Backbone as XML, in Angstrom:
<?xml version="1.0"?>
<chain id="A" units="angstrom">
  <residue number="1" name="MET">
    <atom name="N" x="7.831" y="21.758" z="-16.881"/>
    <atom name="CA" x="7.363" y="21.583" z="-15.522"/>
    <atom name="C" x="8.211" y="20.500" z="-14.855"/>
  </residue>
  <residue number="2" name="ALA">
    <atom name="N" x="8.541" y="20.684" z="-13.594"/>
    <atom name="CA" x="9.372" y="19.725" z="-12.865"/>
    <atom name="C" x="8.652" y="18.388" z="-12.728"/>
  </residue>
  <residue number="3" name="ALA">
    <atom name="N" x="9.427" y="17.310" z="-12.660"/>
    <atom name="CA" x="8.874" y="15.959" z="-12.619"/>
    <atom name="C" x="8.050" y="15.696" z="-11.367"/>
  </residue>
  <residue number="4" name="PHE">
    <atom name="N" x="8.339" y="16.376" z="-10.261"/>
    <atom name="CA" x="7.647" y="16.073" z="-9.021"/>
    <atom name="C" x="6.316" y="16.804" z="-8.884"/>
  </residue>
  <residue number="5" name="LEU">
    <atom name="N" x="6.006" y="17.732" z="-9.770"/>
    <atom name="CA" x="4.749" y="18.459" z="-9.677"/>
    <atom name="C" x="3.604" y="17.598" z="-10.202"/>
  </residue>
  <residue number="6" name="ALA">
    <atom name="N" x="2.440" y="17.765" z="-9.610"/>
    <atom name="CA" x="1.261" y="17.005" z="-10.027"/>
    <atom name="C" x="0.801" y="17.490" z="-11.401"/>
  </residue>
  <residue number="7" name="GLU">
    <atom name="N" x="0.214" y="16.579" z="-12.167"/>
    <atom name="CA" x="-0.330" y="16.937" z="-13.464"/>
    <atom name="C" x="-1.608" y="17.743" z="-13.285"/>
  </residue>
  <residue number="8" name="ARG">
    <atom name="N" x="-1.993" y="18.437" z="-14.319"/>
    <atom name="CA" x="-3.208" y="19.254" z="-14.296"/>
    <atom name="C" x="-4.106" y="18.793" z="-15.445"/>
  </residue>
  <residue number="9" name="GLY">
    <atom name="N" x="-5.409" y="19.115" z="-15.345"/>
    <atom name="CA" x="-6.330" y="18.836" z="-16.437"/>
    <atom name="C" x="-7.208" y="17.627" z="-16.190"/>
  </residue>
  <residue number="10" name="PRO">
    <atom name="N" x="-8.088" y="17.329" z="-17.170"/>
    <atom name="CA" x="-9.008" y="16.204" z="-17.029"/>
    <atom name="C" x="-8.267" y="14.880" z="-16.859"/>
  </residue>
  <residue number="11" name="GLY">
    <atom name="N" x="-8.766" y="14.069" z="-15.966"/>
    <atom name="CA" x="-8.164" y="12.760" z="-15.742"/>
    <atom name="C" x="-6.884" y="12.787" z="-14.942"/>
  </residue>
  <residue number="12" name="ARG">
    <atom name="N" x="-6.555" y="13.925" z="-14.369"/>
    <atom name="CA" x="-5.274" y="14.046" z="-13.671"/>
    <atom name="C" x="-5.193" y="13.144" z="-12.450"/>
  </residue>
  <residue number="13" name="GLN">
    <atom name="N" x="-6.321" y="12.948" z="-11.759"/>
    <atom name="CA" x="-6.282" y="12.095" z="-10.572"/>
    <atom name="C" x="-5.895" y="10.668" z="-10.932"/>
  </residue>
  <residue number="14" name="ALA">
    <atom name="N" x="-6.467" y="10.155" z="-11.997"/>
    <atom name="CA" x="-6.140" y="8.795" z="-12.429"/>
    <atom name="C" x="-4.688" y="8.709" z="-12.876"/>
  </residue>
  <residue number="15" name="ARG">
    <atom name="N" x="-4.219" y="9.719" z="-13.606"/>
    <atom name="CA" x="-2.820" y="9.711" z="-14.061"/>
    <atom name="C" x="-1.866" y="9.819" z="-12.886"/>
  </residue>
  <residue number="16" name="ASN">
    <atom name="N" x="-2.186" y="10.705" z="-11.925"/>
    <atom name="CA" x="-1.332" y="10.854" z="-10.749"/>
    <atom name="C" x="-1.313" y="9.577" z="-9.924"/>
  </residue>
  <residue number="17" name="ARG">
    <atom name="N" x="-2.491" y="8.959" z="-9.753"/>
    <atom name="CA" x="-2.570" y="7.706" z="-9.000"/>
    <atom name="C" x="-1.727" y="6.625" z="-9.677"/>
  </residue>
  <residue number="18" name="ALA">
    <atom name="N" x="-1.813" y="6.533" z="-10.993"/>
    <atom name="CA" x="-1.035" y="5.532" z="-11.731"/>
    <atom name="C" x="0.465" y="5.831" z="-11.629"/>
  </residue>
  <residue number="19" name="ARG">
    <atom name="N" x="0.828" y="7.099" z="-11.788"/>
    <atom name="CA" x="2.243" y="7.486" z="-11.729"/>
    <atom name="C" x="2.840" y="7.181" z="-10.359"/>
  </residue>
  <residue number="20" name="TRP">
    <atom name="N" x="2.148" y="7.607" z="-9.312"/>
    <atom name="CA" x="2.671" y="7.372" z="-7.975"/>
    <atom name="C" x="2.607" y="5.892" z="-7.616"/>
  </residue>
  <residue number="21" name="GLY">
    <atom name="N" x="1.616" y="5.186" z="-8.129"/>
    <atom name="CA" x="1.543" y="3.740" z="-7.901"/>
    <atom name="C" x="2.763" y="3.039" z="-8.471"/>
  </residue>
  <residue number="22" name="ARG">
    <atom name="N" x="3.200" y="3.481" z="-9.653"/>
    <atom name="CA" x="4.418" y="2.890" z="-10.249"/>
    <atom name="C" x="5.635" y="3.196" z="-9.386"/>
  </residue>
  <residue number="23" name="HIS">
    <atom name="N" x="5.726" y="4.430" z="-8.888"/>
    <atom name="CA" x="6.869" y="4.788" z="-8.038"/>
    <atom name="C" x="6.860" y="4.000" z="-6.727"/>
  </residue>
  <residue number="24" name="VAL">
    <atom name="N" x="5.697" y="3.868" z="-6.114"/>
    <atom name="CA" x="5.612" y="3.139" z="-4.846"/>
    <atom name="C" x="6.008" y="1.678" z="-5.047"/>
  </residue>
  <residue number="25" name="ALA">
    <atom name="N" x="5.524" y="1.065" z="-6.117"/>
    <atom name="CA" x="5.878" y="-0.332" z="-6.407"/>
    <atom name="C" x="7.365" y="-0.469" z="-6.730"/>
  </residue>
  <residue number="26" name="ALA">
    <atom name="N" x="7.890" y="0.465" z="-7.510"/>
    <atom name="CA" x="9.311" y="0.406" z="-7.884"/>
    <atom name="C" x="10.199" y="0.580" z="-6.655"/>
  </residue>
  <residue number="27" name="GLN">
    <atom name="N" x="9.813" y="1.459" z="-5.742"/>
    <atom name="CA" x="10.603" y="1.643" z="-4.524"/>
    <atom name="C" x="10.610" y="0.372" z="-3.696"/>
  </residue>
  <residue number="28" name="ALA">
    <atom name="N" x="9.463" y="-0.286" z="-3.581"/>
    <atom name="CA" x="9.389" y="-1.525" z="-2.800"/>
    <atom name="C" x="10.279" y="-2.605" z="-3.413"/>
  </residue>
  <residue number="29" name="ASP">
    <atom name="N" x="10.343" y="-2.659" z="-4.740"/>
    <atom name="CA" x="11.158" y="-3.668" z="-5.429"/>
    <atom name="C" x="12.634" y="-3.308" z="-5.467"/>
  </residue>
  <residue number="30" name="SER">
    <atom name="N" x="12.955" y="-2.029" z="-5.277"/>
    <atom name="CA" x="14.334" y="-1.564" z="-5.458"/>
    <atom name="C" x="15.273" y="-1.944" z="-4.315"/>
  </residue>
  <residue number="31" name="GLY">
    <atom name="N" x="14.714" y="-2.162" z="-3.132"/>
    <atom name="CA" x="15.562" y="-2.410" z="-1.980"/>
    <atom name="C" x="16.102" y="-1.134" z="-1.353"/>
  </residue>
  <residue number="32" name="LEU">
    <atom name="N" x="15.778" y="0.009" z="-1.942"/>
    <atom name="CA" x="16.211" y="1.299" z="-1.399"/>
    <atom name="C" x="15.204" y="1.780" z="-0.364"/>
  </residue>
  <residue number="33" name="SER">
    <atom name="N" x="15.664" y="2.592" z="0.556"/>
    <atom name="CA" x="14.726" y="3.243" z="1.469"/>
    <atom name="C" x="13.906" y="4.235" z="0.650"/>
  </residue>
  <residue number="34" name="ALA">
    <atom name="N" x="12.780" y="4.638" z="1.197"/>
    <atom name="CA" x="11.939" y="5.603" z="0.491"/>
    <atom name="C" x="12.699" y="6.906" z="0.248"/>
  </residue>
  <residue number="35" name="ALA">
    <atom name="N" x="13.455" y="7.355" z="1.243"/>
    <atom name="CA" x="14.211" y="8.603" z="1.091"/>
    <atom name="C" x="15.261" y="8.484" z="-0.010"/>
  </residue>
  <residue number="36" name="ALA">
    <atom name="N" x="15.977" y="7.366" z="-0.045"/>
    <atom name="CA" x="17.002" y="7.171" z="-1.075"/>
    <atom name="C" x="16.372" y="7.076" z="-2.461"/>
  </residue>
  <residue number="37" name="TYR">
    <atom name="N" x="15.249" y="6.381" z="-2.561"/>
    <atom name="CA" x="14.553" y="6.264" z="-3.846"/>
    <atom name="C" x="14.117" y="7.645" z="-4.331"/>
  </residue>
  <residue number="38" name="CYS">
    <atom name="N" x="13.564" y="8.455" z="-3.431"/>
    <atom name="CA" x="13.126" y="9.797" z="-3.811"/>
    <atom name="C" x="14.288" y="10.658" z="-4.276"/>
  </residue>
  <residue number="39" name="ARG">
    <atom name="N" x="15.418" y="10.580" z="-3.580"/>
    <atom name="CA" x="16.606" y="11.338" z="-4.008"/>
    <atom name="C" x="17.041" y="10.903" z="-5.400"/>
  </residue>
  <residue number="40" name="ARG">
    <atom name="N" x="17.089" y="9.606" z="-5.620"/>
    <atom name="CA" x="17.566" y="9.073" z="-6.901"/>
    <atom name="C" x="16.654" y="9.490" z="-8.052"/>
  </residue>
  <residue number="41" name="HIS">
    <atom name="N" x="15.346" y="9.604" z="-7.802"/>
    <atom name="CA" x="14.393" y="9.891" z="-8.875"/>
    <atom name="C" x="13.870" y="11.324" z="-8.851"/>
  </residue>
  <residue number="42" name="GLY">
    <atom name="N" x="14.427" y="12.151" z="-7.978"/>
    <atom name="CA" x="14.045" y="13.561" z="-7.941"/>
    <atom name="C" x="12.615" y="13.790" z="-7.475"/>
  </residue>
  <residue number="43" name="LEU">
    <atom name="N" x="12.155" y="12.957" z="-6.545"/>
    <atom name="CA" x="10.793" y="13.069" z="-6.038"/>
    <atom name="C" x="10.776" y="13.771" z="-4.692"/>
  </residue>
  <residue number="44" name="ASN">
    <atom name="N" x="9.689" y="14.453" z="-4.414"/>
    <atom name="CA" x="9.495" y="15.079" z="-3.123"/>
    <atom name="C" x="9.122" y="13.973" z="-2.128"/>
  </residue>
  <residue number="45" name="PRO">
    <atom name="N" x="9.932" y="13.739" z="-1.096"/>
    <atom name="CA" x="9.639" y="12.654" z="-0.150"/>
    <atom name="C" x="8.282" y="12.787" z="0.531"/>
  </residue>
  <residue number="46" name="LYS">
    <atom name="N" x="7.863" y="14.010" z="0.853"/>
    <atom name="CA" x="6.558" y="14.192" z="1.499"/>
    <atom name="C" x="5.435" y="13.720" z="0.581"/>
  </residue>
  <residue number="47" name="CYS">
    <atom name="N" x="5.550" y="14.040" z="-0.705"/>
    <atom name="CA" x="4.541" y="13.577" z="-1.669"/>
    <atom name="C" x="4.567" y="12.056" z="-1.787"/>
  </residue>
  <residue number="48" name="PHE">
    <atom name="N" x="5.773" y="11.496" z="-1.813"/>
    <atom name="CA" x="5.898" y="10.042" z="-1.920"/>
    <atom name="C" x="5.211" y="9.348" z="-0.746"/>
  </residue>
  <residue number="49" name="TYR">
    <atom name="N" x="5.519" y="9.788" z="0.473"/>
    <atom name="CA" x="4.927" y="9.167" z="1.657"/>
    <atom name="C" x="3.402" y="9.324" z="1.658"/>
  </residue>
  <residue number="50" name="ARG">
    <atom name="N" x="2.945" y="10.498" z="1.252"/>
    <atom name="CA" x="1.501" y="10.737" z="1.209"/>
    <atom name="C" x="0.838" y="9.793" z="0.221"/>
  </residue>
  <residue number="51" name="TRP">
    <atom name="N" x="1.397" y="9.675" z="-0.996"/>
    <atom name="CA" x="0.804" y="8.787" z="-1.998"/>
    <atom name="C" x="0.907" y="7.327" z="-1.582"/>
  </residue>
  <residue number="52" name="ARG">
    <atom name="N" x="1.972" y="6.962" z="-0.929"/>
    <atom name="CA" x="2.099" y="5.578" z="-0.459"/>
    <atom name="C" x="0.978" y="5.262" z="0.533"/>
  </residue>
  <residue number="53" name="ARG">
    <atom name="N" x="0.689" y="6.213" z="1.426"/>
    <atom name="CA" x="-0.395" y="6.033" z="2.392"/>
    <atom name="C" x="-1.750" y="5.984" z="1.687"/>
  </residue>
  <residue number="54" name="ILE">
    <atom name="N" x="-1.983" y="6.878" z="0.732"/>
    <atom name="CA" x="-3.248" y="6.915" z="-0.006"/>
    <atom name="C" x="-3.465" y="5.612" z="-0.762"/>
  </residue>
  <residue number="55" name="LEU">
    <atom name="N" x="-2.418" y="5.147" z="-1.439"/>
    <atom name="CA" x="-2.542" y="3.918" z="-2.227"/>
    <atom name="C" x="-2.741" y="2.698" z="-1.344"/>
  </residue>
  <residue number="56" name="ALA">
    <atom name="N" x="-2.086" y="2.667" z="-0.199"/>
    <atom name="CA" x="-2.261" y="1.541" z="0.722"/>
    <atom name="C" x="-3.683" y="1.533" z="1.270"/>
  </residue>
  <residue number="57" name="GLN">
    <atom name="N" x="-4.220" y="2.694" z="1.570"/>
    <atom name="CA" x="-5.590" y="2.784" z="2.079"/>
    <atom name="C" x="-6.576" y="2.348" z="0.999"/>
  </residue>
  <residue number="58" name="GLY">
    <atom name="N" x="-6.323" y="2.721" z="-0.237"/>
    <atom name="CA" x="-7.198" y="2.318" z="-1.338"/>
    <atom name="C" x="-7.235" y="0.821" z="-1.518"/>
  </residue>
  <residue number="59" name="LYS">
    <atom name="N" x="-6.101" y="0.156" z="-1.315"/>
    <atom name="CA" x="-6.063" y="-1.307" z="-1.426"/>
    <atom name="C" x="-6.866" y="-1.949" z="-0.312"/>
  </residue>
  <residue number="60" name="ARG">
    <atom name="N" x="-6.837" y="-1.371" z="0.880"/>
    <atom name="CA" x="-7.603" y="-1.932" z="1.995"/>
    <atom name="C" x="-9.097" y="-1.762" z="1.766"/>
  </residue>
  <residue number="61" name="ASP">
    <atom name="N" x="-9.485" y="-0.678" z="1.068"/>
    <atom name="CA" x="-10.902" y="-0.418" z="0.828"/>
    <atom name="C" x="-11.449" y="-1.206" z="-0.346"/>
  </residue>
  <residue number="62" name="THR">
    <atom name="N" x="-10.591" y="-1.794" z="-1.177"/>
    <atom name="CA" x="-11.016" y="-2.541" z="-2.343"/>
    <atom name="C" x="-11.348" y="-3.972" z="-1.951"/>
  </residue>
  <residue number="63" name="PRO">
    <atom name="N" x="-12.574" y="-4.452" z="-2.248"/>
    <atom name="CA" x="-12.910" y="-5.830" z="-1.904"/>
    <atom name="C" x="-11.959" y="-6.808" z="-2.586"/>
  </residue>
  <residue number="64" name="GLY">
    <atom name="N" x="-11.548" y="-7.814" z="-1.842"/>
    <atom name="CA" x="-10.652" y="-8.820" z="-2.389"/>
    <atom name="C" x="-9.191" y="-8.433" z="-2.334"/>
  </residue>
  <residue number="65" name="ALA">
    <atom name="N" x="-8.884" y="-7.259" z="-1.862"/>
    <atom name="CA" x="-7.491" y="-6.822" z="-1.793"/>
    <atom name="C" x="-7.086" y="-6.634" z="-0.343"/>
  </residue>
  <residue number="66" name="GLY">
    <atom name="N" x="-7.291" y="-7.670" z="0.442"/>
    <atom name="CA" x="-6.895" y="-7.601" z="1.831"/>
    <atom name="C" x="-8.008" y="-7.185" z="2.769"/>
  </residue>
  <residue number="67" name="ALA">
    <atom name="N" x="-9.127" y="-6.745" z="2.228"/>
    <atom name="CA" x="-10.246" y="-6.361" z="3.082"/>
    <atom name="C" x="-10.928" y="-7.618" z="3.599"/>
  </residue>
  <residue number="68" name="PRO">
    <atom name="N" x="-11.250" y="-7.667" z="4.878"/>
    <atom name="CA" x="-11.895" y="-8.864" z="5.410"/>
    <atom name="C" x="-13.293" y="-9.034" z="4.843"/>
  </residue>
  <residue number="69" name="ASP">
    <atom name="N" x="-13.638" y="-10.266" z="4.532"/>
    <atom name="CA" x="-14.963" y="-10.590" z="4.042"/>
    <atom name="C" x="-15.811" y="-10.984" z="5.239"/>
  </residue>
  <residue number="70" name="VAL">
    <atom name="N" x="-16.795" y="-10.162" z="5.575"/>
    <atom name="CA" x="-17.612" y="-10.383" z="6.765"/>
    <atom name="C" x="-18.366" y="-11.702" z="6.670"/>
  </residue>
  <residue number="71" name="ASN">
    <atom name="N" x="-18.795" y="-12.080" z="5.487"/>
    <atom name="CA" x="-19.554" y="-13.309" z="5.308"/>
    <atom name="C" x="-18.699" y="-14.559" z="5.479"/>
  </residue>
  <residue number="72" name="ALA">
    <atom name="N" x="-17.408" y="-14.454" z="5.319"/>
    <atom name="CA" x="-16.525" y="-15.604" z="5.417"/>
    <atom name="C" x="-15.695" y="-15.540" z="6.697"/>
  </residue>
  <residue number="73" name="ALA">
    <atom name="N" x="-16.274" y="-14.965" z="7.746"/>
    <atom name="CA" x="-15.541" y="-14.807" z="9.002"/>
    <atom name="C" x="-15.205" y="-16.162" z="9.611"/>
  </residue>
  <residue number="74" name="GLN">
    <atom name="N" x="-14.006" y="-16.284" z="10.117"/>
    <atom name="CA" x="-13.554" y="-17.497" z="10.776"/>
    <atom name="C" x="-13.811" y="-17.357" z="12.270"/>
  </residue>
  <residue number="75" name="PRO">
    <atom name="N" x="-14.019" y="-18.473" z="12.955"/>
    <atom name="CA" x="-14.218" y="-18.378" z="14.398"/>
    <atom name="C" x="-12.975" y="-17.803" z="15.076"/>
  </residue>
  <residue number="76" name="LEU">
    <atom name="N" x="-13.191" y="-17.091" z="16.155"/>
    <atom name="CA" x="-12.079" y="-16.484" z="16.869"/>
    <atom name="C" x="-11.449" y="-17.444" z="17.873"/>
  </residue>
  <residue number="77" name="PHE">
    <atom name="N" x="-12.180" y="-18.500" z="18.223"/>
    <atom name="CA" x="-11.674" y="-19.469" z="19.191"/>
    <atom name="C" x="-11.696" y="-20.858" z="18.576"/>
  </residue>
  <residue number="78" name="ALA">
    <atom name="N" x="-10.776" y="-21.683" z="19.014"/>
    <atom name="CA" x="-10.739" y="-23.073" z="18.559"/>
    <atom name="C" x="-10.877" y="-23.985" z="19.763"/>
  </residue>
  <residue number="79" name="GLU">
    <atom name="N" x="-11.588" y="-25.082" z="19.570"/>
    <atom name="CA" x="-11.747" y="-26.049" z="20.645"/>
    <atom name="C" x="-10.436" y="-26.815" z="20.815"/>
  </residue>
  <residue number="80" name="VAL">
    <atom name="N" x="-10.009" y="-26.963" z="22.062"/>
    <atom name="CA" x="-8.775" y="-27.685" z="22.360"/>
    <atom name="C" x="-9.133" y="-28.845" z="23.281"/>
  </residue>
  <residue number="81" name="ARG">
    <atom name="N" x="-8.649" y="-30.031" z="22.950"/>
    <atom name="CA" x="-8.887" y="-31.215" z="23.782"/>
    <atom name="C" x="-7.526" y="-31.752" z="24.232"/>
  </residue>
  <residue number="82" name="VAL">
    <atom name="N" x="-7.405" y="-32.023" z="25.515"/>
    <atom name="CA" x="-6.177" y="-32.573" z="26.056"/>
    <atom name="C" x="-6.332" y="-34.086" z="26.071"/>
  </residue>
  <residue number="83" name="SER">
    <atom name="N" x="-5.393" y="-34.770" z="25.406"/>
    <atom name="CA" x="-5.514" y="-36.233" z="25.305"/>
    <atom name="C" x="-5.046" y="-36.932" z="26.561"/>
  </residue>
  <residue number="84" name="GLN">
    <atom name="N" x="-4.067" y="-36.404" z="27.250"/>
    <atom name="CA" x="-3.637" y="-36.993" z="28.520"/>
    <atom name="C" x="-3.091" y="-35.897" z="29.421"/>
  </residue>
  <residue number="85" name="ALA">
    <atom name="N" x="-3.204" y="-36.125" z="30.683"/>
    <atom name="CA" x="-2.756" y="-35.135" z="31.659"/>
    <atom name="C" x="-1.229" y="-35.091" z="31.673"/>
  </residue>
  <residue number="86" name="PRO">
    <atom name="N" x="-0.653" y="-33.937" z="31.920"/>
    <atom name="CA" x="0.801" y="-33.844" z="32.020"/>
    <atom name="C" x="1.297" y="-34.620" z="33.244"/>
  </residue>
  <residue number="87" name="PRO">
    <atom name="N" x="2.522" y="-35.129" z="33.213"/>
    <atom name="CA" x="3.056" y="-35.917" z="34.343"/>
    <atom name="C" x="3.242" y="-35.110" z="35.599"/>
  </residue>
</chain>
């Protein structure tokens, strides 16, 4: 079976997520564009972009991984005091 095809069978989602997660991380570290990385590794660029989006969304939905903590909200405004008038 070609390397770019998704795995089949029990646990395939976890294996696919892990596999594409490694590719997404490796591409970010490689300094190559996503298209160049896909060419070099024989990956389907559409699949790569899709998995990159899925994995990024999963990180945003995971508590502690960039998701805002509603209970620890910071004020949106800060008090400013002018010490002396401009000349």
